[in-house]
VMD Tcl script that draws the C-alpha trace (Angstrom):
set ca {
  {139.02 189.91 65.29}
  {140.23 186.63 66.83}
  {143.68 188.11 67.37}
  {142.22 191.08 69.24}
  {140.04 188.75 71.34}
  {143.13 186.74 72.36}
  {144.95 189.98 73.20}
  {142.04 191.12 75.38}
  {141.97 187.70 77.03}
  {145.72 187.98 77.78}
  {145.20 191.44 79.25}
  {142.29 190.35 81.44}
  {144.28 187.31 82.59}
  {147.13 189.64 83.51}
  {144.73 191.86 85.49}
  {143.09 189.06 87.47}
  {146.48 187.47 88.25}
  {148.17 190.71 89.33}
  {148.77 190.59 93.10}
  {147.38 194.09 93.72}
  {144.91 194.68 90.90}
  {143.04 191.41 91.46}
  {141.85 192.76 94.84}
  {140.68 196.07 93.34}
  {136.97 196.57 93.94}
  {136.39 198.40 90.68}
  {137.99 195.61 88.62}
  {135.91 193.02 90.47}
  {132.76 195.03 89.83}
  {133.67 195.49 86.16}
  {134.14 191.74 85.71}
  {131.17 190.56 87.78}
  {128.50 193.28 87.86}
  {125.49 192.28 85.74}
  {123.97 195.76 85.51}
  {125.38 198.85 83.86}
  {128.69 199.81 85.47}
  {127.75 203.51 85.65}
  {124.67 202.61 87.72}
  {126.86 200.52 90.01}
  {129.31 203.41 90.46}
  {126.51 205.79 91.52}
  {125.58 203.48 94.37}
  {129.17 202.55 95.31}
  {131.52 205.52 95.82}
  {135.13 204.74 94.94}
  {137.99 206.10 96.99}
  {140.73 207.51 94.80}
  {143.15 208.01 97.69}
  {146.55 206.42 97.15}
  {146.59 203.20 99.16}
  {150.32 203.15 99.72}
  {150.48 206.73 101.05}
  {148.72 205.82 104.28}
  {150.36 202.44 104.79}
  {153.45 202.31 106.98}
  {156.18 199.81 106.18}
  {157.19 197.27 108.79}
  {160.79 197.18 109.99}
  {161.38 193.98 107.96}
  {159.96 195.56 104.80}
  {162.12 198.66 105.27}
  {165.22 196.51 105.82}
  {164.48 194.60 102.60}
  {164.72 197.77 100.49}
  {168.22 197.91 98.98}
  {170.26 201.00 99.75}
  {170.96 201.48 96.04}
  {167.32 201.09 94.97}
  {167.36 204.23 92.85}
  {170.43 203.03 90.94}
  {168.90 199.59 90.39}
  {165.65 201.12 89.15}
  {167.56 203.45 86.83}
  {169.49 200.47 85.40}
  {166.26 198.55 84.89}
  {164.62 201.54 83.19}
  {167.64 201.81 80.89}
  {167.51 198.09 79.96}
  {163.74 197.78 79.69}
  {163.24 199.22 76.17}
  {165.87 196.85 74.74}
  {164.36 193.88 76.62}
  {160.88 194.68 75.33}
  {162.26 195.12 71.80}
  {164.07 191.75 71.91}
  {161.07 189.95 73.38}
  {158.81 191.48 70.73}
  {161.18 190.17 68.03}
  {161.24 186.70 69.62}
  {157.44 186.59 69.72}
  {157.01 187.87 66.15}
  {159.64 185.47 64.81}
  {158.10 182.46 66.51}
  {154.68 183.50 65.21}
  {156.04 183.74 61.63}
  {157.70 180.32 61.94}
  {154.44 178.75 63.12}
  {152.45 180.38 60.32}
  {155.00 179.20 57.73}
  {154.57 175.68 59.10}
  {150.81 176.09 58.81}
  {151.20 177.14 55.16}
  {153.55 174.22 54.48}
  {150.94 171.88 55.88}
  {148.36 173.38 53.53}
  {150.75 172.82 50.59}
  {151.19 169.16 51.54}
  {147.41 168.78 51.72}
  {147.09 170.39 48.26}
  {149.68 167.90 46.99}
  {147.54 165.07 48.34}
  {144.46 166.52 46.65}
  {146.34 166.80 43.35}
  {147.56 163.21 43.53}
  {144.08 161.98 44.47}
  {142.67 163.94 41.53}
  {145.24 162.43 39.17}
  {144.37 158.93 40.39}
  {140.70 159.64 39.92}
  {141.26 160.91 36.36}
  {143.43 157.91 35.50}
  {140.86 155.52 36.91}
  {138.25 156.61 34.40}
  {140.07 155.35 31.32}
  {141.60 152.23 29.91}
  {144.51 151.13 32.06}
  {147.38 148.82 31.60}
  {149.07 147.11 34.54}
  {151.79 149.81 34.75}
  {149.14 152.54 35.14}
  {147.56 150.60 37.99}
  {150.96 150.41 39.70}
  {151.44 154.17 39.23}
  {147.97 154.75 40.71}
  {148.86 152.59 43.70}
  {152.13 154.50 44.18}
  {150.30 157.81 43.84}
  {147.90 156.63 46.54}
  {150.79 155.83 48.87}
  {152.43 159.20 48.22}
  {149.07 161.01 48.59}
  {148.45 159.29 51.92}
  {151.96 160.25 53.11}
  {151.51 163.84 51.93}
  {148.21 164.03 53.78}
  {149.85 162.73 56.96}
  {152.67 165.24 56.67}
  {150.20 168.08 55.98}
  {147.96 167.14 58.89}
  {150.98 166.83 61.19}
  {152.45 170.18 60.15}
  {149.14 171.97 60.48}
  {148.39 170.39 63.86}
  {151.85 171.26 65.13}
  {151.53 174.81 63.80}
  {148.10 175.28 65.40}
  {149.44 174.08 68.75}
  {152.41 176.45 68.41}
  {150.20 179.40 67.47}
  {147.57 178.72 70.12}
  {150.03 177.66 72.81}
  {153.62 178.85 72.69}
  {153.03 182.05 70.74}
  {150.24 183.07 73.09}
  {152.44 182.24 76.10}
  {155.25 184.38 74.67}
  {152.82 187.24 74.20}
  {151.58 186.86 77.78}
  {155.15 187.28 79.03}
  {155.45 190.36 76.85}
  {152.31 191.89 78.43}
  {153.76 191.41 81.92}
  {157.08 193.00 80.94}
}
mol new
graphics top color blue
foreach p $ca { graphics top sphere $p radius 0.5 }
foreach p [lrange $ca 0 end-1] q [lrange $ca 1 end] { graphics top cylinder $p $q radius 0.2 }
display resetview
């Protein structure tokens, strides 16, 4: 559910940042209207005429259109599926790496719990000096394992919530 929510958030962010769509009246109404959207539509007729069909280009805009526009668009269309495929692989791979790091962090934390449990069990019985030294060493290792686990999990969470989401946002725009 959380993954779908983040995907919807990425999509809405894309919509409100798009140079044309962000000025669309229907999108604005959808995002801001408090009442039922169908009731809003009944009182606000929407023109479905193509905006660009009635707009004339300026001389500067016409001059900026490359003469080989059709060829360039055809080349882009030919490359686009491969670009999307590669970007999807990059995003999925980074996501898997971050989740592996998250799982490694959990393993380090389980190691700490095991060492703490062993120290607790040893502390309940008769102990010679050597056992006390082992307990102290276990405590040091447990503390280090906990630090490593916390660090890995924090780093993984930042990667998942930050970089992976940013990579997916780029993918939505493509």
